[in-house]
C-alpha positions as a Markdown table, in Angstrom:
| # | Residue | x | y | z |
|---|---|---|---|---|
| 1 | Met | -9.8 | -41.8 | -15.7 |
| 2 | Val | -11.6 | -43.0 | -12.7 |
| 3 | Gln | -14.9 | -42.6 | -14.5 |
| 4 | Asp | -13.9 | -45.5 | -16.8 |
| 5 | Phe | -14.2 | -47.8 | -13.8 |
| 6 | Val | -17.7 | -47.0 | -13.0 |
| 7 | Leu | -19.9 | -50.1 | -12.7 |
| 8 | Pro | -22.2 | -50.5 | -15.8 |
| 9 | Gly | -25.2 | -51.0 | -13.4 |
| 10 | Ile | -24.3 | -47.6 | -11.7 |
| 11 | Ala | -23.7 | -45.7 | -15.0 |
| 12 | Ala | -27.3 | -46.7 | -16.1 |
| 13 | Ile | -28.7 | -44.9 | -13.1 |
| 14 | Arg | -26.2 | -42.1 | -12.8 |
| 15 | Glu | -28.4 | -39.3 | -14.1 |
| 16 | Glu | -31.4 | -40.4 | -12.0 |
| 17 | Met | -29.1 | -40.3 | -8.9 |
| 18 | Ile | -27.6 | -36.9 | -9.8 |
| 19 | Gly | -31.3 | -35.7 | -10.0 |
| 20 | Leu | -31.8 | -37.1 | -6.6 |
| 21 | Arg | -28.7 | -35.5 | -5.3 |
| 22 | Arg | -29.8 | -32.1 | -6.8 |
| 23 | Arg | -33.3 | -32.6 | -5.2 |
| 24 | Ile | -31.8 | -32.8 | -1.8 |
| 25 | His | -29.4 | -29.9 | -2.5 |
| 26 | Ala | -32.4 | -27.7 | -3.4 |
| 27 | His | -34.2 | -28.5 | 0.0 |
| 28 | Pro | -31.6 | -28.6 | 2.5 |
| 29 | Glu | -32.4 | -29.2 | 6.3 |
| 30 | Leu | -30.5 | -28.4 | 9.5 |
| 31 | Gly | -29.5 | -31.1 | 11.9 |
| 32 | Leu | -32.2 | -32.9 | 13.6 |
| 33 | Gln | -34.7 | -31.3 | 11.2 |
| 34 | Glu | -34.1 | -33.5 | 8.3 |
| 35 | Val | -37.7 | -34.6 | 7.8 |
| 36 | Ala | -38.1 | -34.3 | 4.1 |
| 37 | Thr | -34.6 | -35.8 | 3.5 |
| 38 | Ser | -35.3 | -38.8 | 5.7 |
| 39 | Glu | -38.8 | -39.3 | 4.1 |
| 40 | Leu | -37.0 | -39.3 | 0.6 |
| 41 | Val | -34.4 | -41.9 | 1.9 |
| 42 | Val | -37.2 | -44.0 | 3.4 |
| 43 | Glu | -39.3 | -43.8 | 0.1 |
| 44 | Cys | -36.1 | -45.0 | -2.0 |
| 45 | Leu | -35.2 | -47.8 | 0.3 |
| 46 | Ser | -38.5 | -49.2 | 0.9 |
| 47 | Lys | -39.2 | -49.3 | -2.9 |
| 48 | Trp | -35.9 | -51.2 | -3.4 |
| 49 | Gly | -36.7 | -53.8 | -1.0 |
| 50 | Tyr | -34.9 | -52.7 | 2.3 |
| 51 | Arg | -36.3 | -53.1 | 5.8 |
| 52 | Val | -36.5 | -49.5 | 6.8 |
| 53 | Thr | -36.2 | -48.1 | 10.6 |
| 54 | Arg | -37.3 | -44.5 | 11.1 |
| 55 | Gly | -36.2 | -42.3 | 13.9 |
| 56 | Val | -32.9 | -43.7 | 14.9 |
| 57 | Gly | -31.3 | -40.6 | 16.6 |
| 58 | Lys | -34.7 | -38.6 | 16.0 |
| 59 | Thr | -34.3 | -38.2 | 12.3 |
| 60 | Gly | -32.0 | -40.9 | 11.3 |
| 61 | Val | -32.8 | -43.9 | 9.1 |
| 62 | Val | -31.3 | -47.4 | 8.8 |
| 63 | Gly | -32.1 | -49.6 | 5.9 |
| 64 | Thr | -31.2 | -53.2 | 6.2 |
| 65 | Leu | -30.9 | -56.0 | 3.5 |
| 66 | Lys | -30.0 | -59.5 | 4.3 |
| 67 | Asn | -29.1 | -61.9 | 1.6 |
| 68 | Gly | -28.0 | -65.3 | 3.0 |
| 69 | Pro | -25.6 | -66.2 | 5.8 |
| 70 | Gly | -22.5 | -64.0 | 6.5 |
| 71 | Pro | -21.2 | -61.1 | 8.4 |
| 72 | Ser | -22.7 | -57.6 | 8.9 |
| 73 | Leu | -21.5 | -54.5 | 7.2 |
| 74 | Gly | -22.4 | -50.9 | 8.0 |
| 75 | Leu | -22.1 | -47.9 | 5.5 |
| 76 | Arg | -22.9 | -44.5 | 6.8 |
| 77 | Ala | -23.8 | -41.2 | 5.1 |
| 78 | Asp | -24.6 | -37.9 | 6.8 |
| 79 | Met | -27.8 | -35.9 | 5.7 |
| 80 | Asp | -27.7 | -32.4 | 7.3 |
| 81 | Ala | -26.9 | -29.1 | 5.9 |
| 82 | Leu | -25.4 | -25.9 | 7.3 |
| 83 | Pro | -26.8 | -22.3 | 8.3 |
| 84 | Ile | -25.1 | -20.7 | 5.4 |
| 85 | Thr | -26.7 | -18.6 | 2.6 |
| 86 | Glu | -25.9 | -20.1 | -0.8 |
| 87 | Thr | -24.2 | -17.9 | -3.6 |
| 88 | Thr | -23.7 | -20.6 | -6.3 |
| 89 | Gly | -26.6 | -19.3 | -8.5 |
| 90 | Leu | -27.1 | -22.9 | -9.8 |
| 91 | Pro | -30.6 | -23.8 | -10.9 |
| 92 | Tyr | -30.9 | -26.3 | -8.0 |
| 93 | Ala | -29.6 | -23.9 | -5.4 |
| 94 | Ser | -31.1 | -24.0 | -2.0 |
| 95 | Arg | -34.6 | -22.8 | -1.8 |
| 96 | Asn | -34.5 | -22.6 | 2.0 |
| 97 | Asp | -33.2 | -19.3 | 3.0 |
| 98 | Gly | -30.1 | -19.3 | 5.0 |
| 99 | Ile | -29.5 | -22.8 | 4.7 |
| 100 | Met | -27.3 | -24.9 | 2.2 |
| 101 | His | -25.5 | -28.1 | 1.6 |
| 102 | Ala | -22.1 | -26.6 | 1.8 |
| 103 | Cys | -20.3 | -29.8 | 3.0 |
| 104 | Gly | -21.5 | -32.2 | 0.3 |
| 105 | His | -23.9 | -34.4 | 2.6 |
| 106 | Asp | -26.3 | -34.2 | -0.1 |
| 107 | Gly | -23.7 | -36.1 | -2.4 |
| 108 | His | -22.8 | -38.5 | 0.3 |
| 109 | Thr | -26.6 | -39.4 | 0.7 |
| 110 | Ala | -27.2 | -39.9 | -2.9 |
| 111 | Thr | -23.9 | -41.8 | -3.4 |
| 112 | Leu | -25.0 | -44.3 | -0.7 |
| 113 | Leu | -28.5 | -44.5 | -2.2 |
| 114 | Ala | -27.0 | -45.2 | -5.7 |
| 115 | Ala | -25.1 | -48.1 | -4.3 |
| 116 | Ala | -28.3 | -49.2 | -2.3 |
| 117 | Lys | -30.3 | -49.5 | -5.4 |
| 118 | Tyr | -27.7 | -51.4 | -7.3 |
| 119 | Leu | -27.1 | -53.9 | -4.3 |
| 120 | Ala | -30.8 | -54.4 | -4.0 |
| 121 | Glu | -31.0 | -55.5 | -7.7 |
| 122 | Ser | -27.7 | -57.4 | -7.9 |
| 123 | Arg | -27.7 | -59.3 | -4.4 |
| 124 | Ala | -24.1 | -60.3 | -5.2 |
| 125 | Phe | -23.2 | -60.6 | -1.5 |
| 126 | Ser | -23.9 | -62.8 | 1.3 |
| 127 | Gly | -24.6 | -61.4 | 4.8 |
| 128 | Met | -26.3 | -58.5 | 6.4 |
| 129 | Leu | -26.0 | -54.9 | 4.9 |
| 130 | Asn | -26.9 | -52.0 | 7.2 |
| 131 | Leu | -27.2 | -48.6 | 5.5 |
| 132 | Ile | -27.0 | -45.8 | 8.1 |
| 133 | Phe | -28.4 | -42.3 | 7.2 |
| 134 | Gln | -27.1 | -40.0 | 9.9 |
| 135 | Pro | -28.6 | -36.8 | 11.0 |
| 136 | Ala | -27.0 | -33.8 | 12.7 |
| 137 | Glu | -23.1 | -34.4 | 11.9 |
| 138 | Glu | -22.6 | -30.7 | 11.9 |
| 139 | Gly | -22.0 | -30.2 | 15.6 |
| 140 | Leu | -25.2 | -31.6 | 17.0 |
| 141 | Gly | -23.9 | -35.2 | 17.7 |
| 142 | Gly | -26.0 | -37.1 | 15.4 |
| 143 | Ala | -23.9 | -40.2 | 15.6 |
| 144 | Gln | -24.0 | -40.5 | 19.3 |
| 145 | Lys | -27.7 | -39.9 | 19.3 |
| 146 | Met | -28.1 | -42.8 | 16.9 |
| 147 | Met | -26.1 | -44.9 | 19.3 |
| 148 | Asp | -27.9 | -43.7 | 22.2 |
| 149 | Asp | -30.9 | -45.2 | 20.4 |
| 150 | Gly | -29.2 | -48.5 | 20.2 |
| 151 | Leu | -27.8 | -48.4 | 16.7 |
| 152 | Phe | -25.2 | -51.1 | 17.0 |
| 153 | Glu | -27.3 | -53.2 | 19.3 |
| 154 | Arg | -30.2 | -53.2 | 16.9 |
| 155 | Phe | -28.2 | -53.1 | 13.7 |
| 156 | Pro | -24.9 | -55.1 | 14.7 |
| 157 | Cys | -21.9 | -54.4 | 12.4 |
| 158 | Asp | -18.7 | -56.3 | 12.1 |
| 159 | Ala | -17.4 | -53.3 | 10.5 |
| 160 | Val | -18.7 | -49.7 | 9.5 |
| 161 | Phe | -17.4 | -47.5 | 6.9 |
| 162 | Ala | -18.0 | -43.8 | 5.8 |
| 163 | Leu | -16.6 | -41.3 | 3.2 |
| 164 | His | -16.4 | -37.7 | 2.8 |
| 165 | Asn | -15.6 | -35.5 | -0.3 |
| 166 | Val | -12.5 | -33.2 | -0.1 |
| 167 | Pro | -12.1 | -30.3 | -2.6 |
| 168 | Gly | -8.5 | -30.0 | -4.0 |
| 169 | Tyr | -8.0 | -33.6 | -4.8 |
| 170 | Pro | -8.8 | -35.0 | -8.2 |
| 171 | Ala | -12.3 | -35.8 | -8.6 |
| 172 | Gly | -13.0 | -39.6 | -7.8 |
| 173 | His | -9.7 | -40.3 | -6.3 |
| 174 | Leu | -9.7 | -42.2 | -3.0 |
| 175 | Gly | -7.7 | -41.5 | 0.1 |
| 176 | Phe | -7.1 | -43.7 | 3.2 |
| 177 | Phe | -5.3 | -43.1 | 6.4 |
| 178 | Gly | -5.0 | -45.6 | 9.4 |
| 179 | Gly | -4.8 | -44.3 | 12.9 |
| 180 | Ala | -5.7 | -40.7 | 14.2 |
| 181 | Phe | -7.1 | -39.2 | 11.0 |
| 182 | Met | -9.4 | -36.2 | 12.2 |
| 183 | Ala | -9.1 | -33.9 | 15.3 |
| 184 | Ser | -11.2 | -34.0 | 18.4 |
| 185 | Ala | -13.5 | -30.8 | 18.6 |
| 186 | Asp | -14.6 | -29.2 | 21.9 |
| 187 | Thr | -16.3 | -26.0 | 22.4 |
| 188 | Val | -15.6 | -23.9 | 25.4 |
| 189 | Thr | -17.5 | -20.9 | 26.8 |
| 190 | Val | -15.7 | -18.8 | 29.3 |
| 191 | Arg | -17.7 | -16.2 | 31.3 |
| 192 | Val | -15.4 | -13.7 | 33.1 |
| 193 | Val | -17.1 | -11.9 | 35.9 |
| 194 | Gly | -15.5 | -8.6 | 37.1 |
| 195 | Arg | -17.1 | -5.3 | 38.3 |
| 196 | Gly | -18.4 | -2.7 | 36.1 |
| 197 | Gly | -18.4 | 0.9 | 36.1 |
| 198 | His | -17.6 | 4.2 | 34.4 |
| 199 | Gly | -15.0 | 4.1 | 31.8 |
| 200 | Ala | -13.4 | 7.4 | 33.2 |
| 201 | Ala | -12.9 | 5.6 | 36.5 |
| 202 | Pro | -11.2 | 2.3 | 35.6 |
| 203 | Asp | -9.5 | 2.0 | 39.1 |
| 204 | Lys | -13.0 | 1.5 | 40.6 |
| 205 | Thr | -13.8 | -1.5 | 38.4 |
| 206 | Ile | -12.4 | -5.0 | 37.5 |
| 207 | Asp | -12.4 | -4.8 | 33.8 |
| 208 | Pro | -13.4 | -8.2 | 32.2 |
| 209 | Ile | -12.3 | -7.2 | 28.8 |
| 210 | Val | -8.6 | -6.6 | 30.1 |
| 211 | Val | -9.0 | -10.0 | 31.8 |
| 212 | Cys | -10.1 | -11.6 | 28.4 |
| 213 | Ala | -7.2 | -10.0 | 26.6 |
| 214 | Ser | -4.8 | -11.5 | 29.1 |
| 215 | Ile | -6.5 | -14.9 | 28.8 |
| 216 | Val | -6.3 | -14.9 | 25.0 |
| 217 | Thr | -2.6 | -14.1 | 25.0 |
| 218 | Ala | -2.0 | -16.6 | 27.9 |
| 219 | Leu | -3.9 | -19.6 | 26.1 |
| 220 | Gln | -1.2 | -19.5 | 23.3 |
| 221 | Ser | 1.4 | -20.7 | 25.8 |
| 222 | Ile | -0.5 | -24.1 | 26.3 |
| 223 | Val | 0.2 | -25.1 | 22.7 |
| 224 | Ser | 3.6 | -23.7 | 22.7 |
| 225 | Arg | 4.9 | -24.7 | 26.1 |
| 226 | Asn | 2.7 | -27.6 | 27.5 |
| 227 | Val | 2.0 | -29.8 | 24.4 |
| 228 | Ser | 4.9 | -31.7 | 22.9 |
| 229 | Pro | 6.0 | -30.2 | 19.4 |
| 230 | Arg | 5.4 | -33.7 | 18.0 |
| 231 | Asp | 1.6 | -33.4 | 18.7 |
| 232 | Leu | -0.9 | -31.4 | 17.1 |
| 233 | Ala | -3.1 | -29.1 | 19.3 |
| 234 | Ile | -5.2 | -26.1 | 18.5 |
| 235 | Ile | -6.8 | -23.4 | 20.8 |
| 236 | Ser | -8.6 | -20.7 | 18.8 |
| 237 | Val | -10.6 | -17.8 | 20.3 |
| 238 | Gly | -13.6 | -17.2 | 17.9 |
| 239 | Ser | -15.6 | -14.7 | 19.9 |
| 240 | Ile | -15.3 | -12.1 | 22.6 |
| 241 | His | -18.5 | -10.4 | 23.5 |
| 242 | Ala | -18.6 | -7.6 | 26.1 |
| 243 | Gly | -20.2 | -4.2 | 26.7 |
| 244 | Ile | -22.2 | -1.8 | 24.4 |
| 245 | Ala | -20.7 | 1.7 | 25.0 |
| 246 | Ser | -17.3 | 3.2 | 24.8 |
| 247 | Asn | -17.5 | 4.7 | 28.1 |
| 248 | Val | -18.9 | 2.0 | 30.2 |
| 249 | Ile | -16.8 | -1.0 | 31.6 |
| 250 | Pro | -19.1 | -4.0 | 31.5 |
| 251 | Pro | -19.6 | -6.3 | 34.6 |
| 252 | Ser | -18.9 | -9.5 | 32.4 |
| 253 | Ala | -17.5 | -10.7 | 29.3 |
| 254 | Glu | -17.9 | -14.0 | 27.4 |
| 255 | Met | -15.5 | -15.9 | 25.1 |
| 256 | Leu | -16.0 | -18.8 | 22.9 |
| 257 | Leu | -13.0 | -21.2 | 22.0 |
| 258 | Thr | -12.6 | -24.3 | 19.8 |
| 259 | Val | -10.2 | -26.7 | 21.0 |
| 260 | Arg | -8.7 | -29.5 | 18.9 |
| 261 | Ala | -6.3 | -32.4 | 19.2 |
| 262 | Leu | -5.2 | -35.5 | 17.3 |
| 263 | Ala | -4.6 | -37.7 | 20.4 |
| 264 | Pro | -6.9 | -38.4 | 23.3 |
| 265 | Glu | -4.2 | -37.7 | 25.9 |
| 266 | Val | -3.5 | -34.4 | 24.4 |
| 267 | Arg | -7.2 | -33.4 | 24.3 |
| 268 | Asp | -7.2 | -34.2 | 28.1 |
| 269 | Leu | -4.2 | -32.1 | 28.7 |
| 270 | Leu | -5.7 | -29.2 | 26.9 |
| 271 | Glu | -8.8 | -29.2 | 28.9 |
| 272 | Arg | -7.0 | -29.4 | 32.2 |
| 273 | Arg | -4.6 | -26.5 | 31.3 |
| 274 | Ile | -7.4 | -24.4 | 30.0 |
| 275 | His | -9.4 | -24.6 | 33.3 |
| 276 | Glu | -6.1 | -24.0 | 35.1 |
| 277 | Leu | -4.9 | -21.0 | 33.1 |
| 278 | Val | -8.4 | -19.3 | 32.8 |
| 279 | Gln | -9.1 | -19.4 | 36.4 |
| 280 | Gly | -5.6 | -18.3 | 37.3 |
| 281 | Gln | -5.5 | -15.4 | 35.0 |
| 282 | Ala | -9.2 | -14.2 | 36.1 |
| 283 | Ala | -7.9 | -14.6 | 39.8 |
| 284 | Ser | -4.9 | -12.4 | 39.2 |
| 285 | Phe | -7.2 | -9.5 | 38.2 |
| 286 | Gly | -9.6 | -10.0 | 41.0 |
| 287 | Ala | -12.2 | -11.5 | 38.8 |
| 288 | His | -13.5 | -15.0 | 38.5 |
| 289 | Ala | -14.3 | -17.2 | 35.6 |
| 290 | Glu | -17.2 | -19.7 | 34.8 |
| 291 | Ile | -16.1 | -22.3 | 32.3 |
| 292 | Asp | -18.5 | -24.5 | 30.3 |
| 293 | Tyr | -16.5 | -27.1 | 28.5 |
| 294 | Phe | -18.4 | -29.1 | 26.0 |
| 295 | Arg | -16.7 | -32.2 | 24.5 |
| 296 | Cys | -18.3 | -32.4 | 21.0 |
| 297 | His | -16.3 | -34.9 | 18.9 |
| 298 | Pro | -13.7 | -37.3 | 19.8 |
| 299 | Val | -10.4 | -37.9 | 17.7 |
| 300 | Leu | -11.3 | -40.0 | 14.8 |
| 301 | Ile | -9.2 | -43.0 | 14.8 |
| 302 | Asn | -9.4 | -45.4 | 11.9 |
| 303 | His | -8.8 | -49.0 | 12.6 |
| 304 | Gly | -5.7 | -50.5 | 10.9 |
| 305 | Lys | -7.2 | -53.7 | 9.5 |
| 306 | Glu | -10.3 | -52.1 | 8.1 |
| 307 | Thr | -8.3 | -49.2 | 6.6 |
| 308 | Asp | -6.0 | -51.7 | 5.0 |
| 309 | Phe | -9.0 | -53.7 | 3.6 |
| 310 | Ala | -10.7 | -50.5 | 2.3 |
| 311 | Arg | -7.5 | -49.3 | 0.6 |
| 312 | Gln | -6.9 | -52.8 | -1.0 |
| 313 | Val | -10.4 | -52.7 | -2.5 |
| 314 | Ala | -9.7 | -49.4 | -4.1 |
| 315 | Val | -6.3 | -50.4 | -5.5 |
| 316 | Glu | -7.4 | -53.7 | -6.9 |
| 317 | Trp | -10.5 | -51.7 | -8.6 |
| 318 | Leu | -9.0 | -48.5 | -9.6 |
| 319 | Gly | -5.3 | -49.1 | -9.5 |
| 320 | Ala | -2.7 | -47.2 | -7.3 |
| 321 | Gln | -2.7 | -44.2 | -9.6 |
| 322 | Ala | -6.2 | -43.3 | -8.3 |
| 323 | Ile | -5.2 | -43.4 | -4.6 |
| 324 | Ile | -4.3 | -40.2 | -2.8 |
| 325 | Asp | -0.9 | -40.9 | -1.7 |
| 326 | Asp | -0.1 | -37.7 | 0.3 |
| 327 | Leu | -3.1 | -37.8 | 2.5 |
| 328 | Lys | -2.4 | -36.3 | 5.9 |
| 329 | Pro | -4.6 | -36.0 | 9.2 |
| 330 | Phe | -7.1 | -33.2 | 9.1 |
| 331 | Thr | -7.6 | -30.6 | 11.9 |
| 332 | Ala | -11.4 | -30.7 | 11.1 |
| 333 | Ser | -13.6 | -33.1 | 13.1 |
| 334 | Glu | -16.1 | -35.7 | 12.2 |
| 335 | Asp | -18.8 | -37.3 | 14.7 |
| 336 | Phe | -18.2 | -40.7 | 12.8 |
| 337 | Ala | -15.5 | -40.8 | 15.3 |
| 338 | Cys | -18.1 | -42.0 | 17.9 |
| 339 | Met | -19.0 | -44.8 | 15.7 |
| 340 | Leu | -15.5 | -45.9 | 15.4 |
| 341 | Glu | -15.1 | -45.9 | 19.2 |
| 342 | Lys | -17.8 | -48.7 | 19.3 |
| 343 | Cys | -17.1 | -50.6 | 16.1 |
| 344 | Pro | -14.2 | -51.3 | 13.8 |
| 345 | Gly | -14.1 | -49.4 | 10.7 |
| 346 | Ser | -12.6 | -46.8 | 8.7 |
| 347 | Tyr | -13.3 | -43.1 | 7.3 |
| 348 | Leu | -12.1 | -42.5 | 3.9 |
| 349 | Val | -12.3 | -39.5 | 1.4 |
| 350 | Ile | -13.0 | -39.0 | -2.1 |
| 351 | Gly | -11.6 | -36.1 | -4.1 |
| 352 | Asn | -14.2 | -33.4 | -5.1 |
| 353 | Gly | -12.1 | -32.1 | -7.8 |
| 354 | Asp | -9.2 | -29.4 | -8.1 |
| 355 | Gly | -8.7 | -26.2 | -10.0 |
| 356 | Glu | -12.1 | -24.4 | -10.6 |
| 357 | Arg | -13.9 | -27.2 | -8.7 |
| 358 | Ser | -12.0 | -26.8 | -5.5 |
| 359 | Cys | -14.2 | -24.4 | -3.6 |
| 360 | Ala | -13.7 | -25.1 | 0.1 |
| 361 | Leu | -16.1 | -26.8 | 2.3 |
| 362 | His | -18.5 | -24.7 | 4.3 |
| 363 | Asn | -18.3 | -22.0 | 1.6 |
| 364 | Pro | -21.4 | -20.3 | 0.2 |
| 365 | Gly | -20.1 | -21.0 | -3.3 |
| 366 | Tyr | -19.6 | -24.8 | -2.7 |
| 367 | Asp | -21.2 | -27.5 | -4.7 |
| 368 | Phe | -20.6 | -31.3 | -4.5 |
| 369 | Asn | -19.2 | -32.4 | -7.9 |
| 370 | Asp | -21.4 | -34.8 | -9.5 |
| 371 | Asp | -18.6 | -36.5 | -11.2 |
| 372 | Cys | -17.9 | -38.1 | -7.9 |
| 373 | Leu | -21.2 | -39.7 | -7.2 |
| 374 | Ala | -21.0 | -42.8 | -9.7 |
| 375 | Val | -17.4 | -43.3 | -8.7 |
| 376 | Gly | -18.3 | -43.4 | -4.9 |
| 377 | Ala | -21.3 | -45.6 | -5.4 |
| 378 | Ser | -19.3 | -48.0 | -7.4 |
| 379 | Tyr | -16.7 | -48.1 | -4.7 |
| 380 | Trp | -19.3 | -48.8 | -2.0 |
| 381 | Val | -20.7 | -51.7 | -4.2 |
| 382 | Lys | -17.1 | -53.1 | -4.6 |
| 383 | Leu | -16.4 | -52.9 | -0.8 |
| 384 | Thr | -19.7 | -54.5 | 0.2 |
| 385 | Glu | -19.3 | -57.5 | -2.3 |
| 386 | Arg | -15.7 | -57.9 | -1.1 |
| 387 | Phe | -16.6 | -57.7 | 2.7 |
| 388 | Leu | -19.8 | -59.9 | 2.2 |
| 389 | Ala | -18.1 | -62.4 | -0.1 |
């Protein structure tokens, strides 16, 4: 049992940190609105002796603790919640209507805070520890906003690490993957402009709905015919909106796409082909298309040396039996990828439990598994003490 490896000092504060996690869970805040969450983080870090900087990336917080000479280490946790109505019925369920921690960021924050408290008391390291509490991971680019505010210039890091819980894997087991680990995520808005008219006289119109239907079908050929079968690529149309009446052909229609890849060059190919195909399909009907292509998150690429280091820390501490050995890349995205483009590091996962505890992320019935908190905090301590030896 991985629980048997929890550090005594972490075990001693486990219930306190679970209470902290549930407090955050009950008061979730959306990206760039994490005011109360940030203040709670500031309160804890200040009390434990960290030098605290507010407002990095608007609502982000960085806590620093220097203990002798040595390298600099960054550990990152995300703080934002999602626009989802919680259905768990838990005593500490969300008290903010339509907002919940459905991805475990409450657990990630509490896990890093638990490690922060332990490390402030033990001081069993030499160097600079930078604890990065990031806002707005869920699609609003919080990582990039922190870097735009000079994150790594103001708080230099020789390496940076982050973790995320994953339902379906045994609670507390750790997983590592070097190289391209999480997909890029781009959002595309396509507005097809045709010519509206009466539904009984379609020959007098240029029907944008028919154009959209043709575009949806044609888009599938990009993945099947332009991308190598050895590469991952996803183009999904999540929304088509047009018209309000059955007998009126609207003048325009709008489509929303999500586009994902596991290689930067495939990401570039998808963008180029989507522009070419959408414009070509629209022109073939006599319509035209306006495309807003927003590059949200890049491919998350874990650095080999840092990933090997992080894995070795886990193996030496927990043993190989607690390592997730069948971990594969995810098609979900993560804006920690932006930090890894600027600083060496690695993004790892911790199992959130299987069986009845395996409710999917972004589900209204999800809850972070508190059995993972002490294990994750102990791992951060082990990694810190090893990196800042």
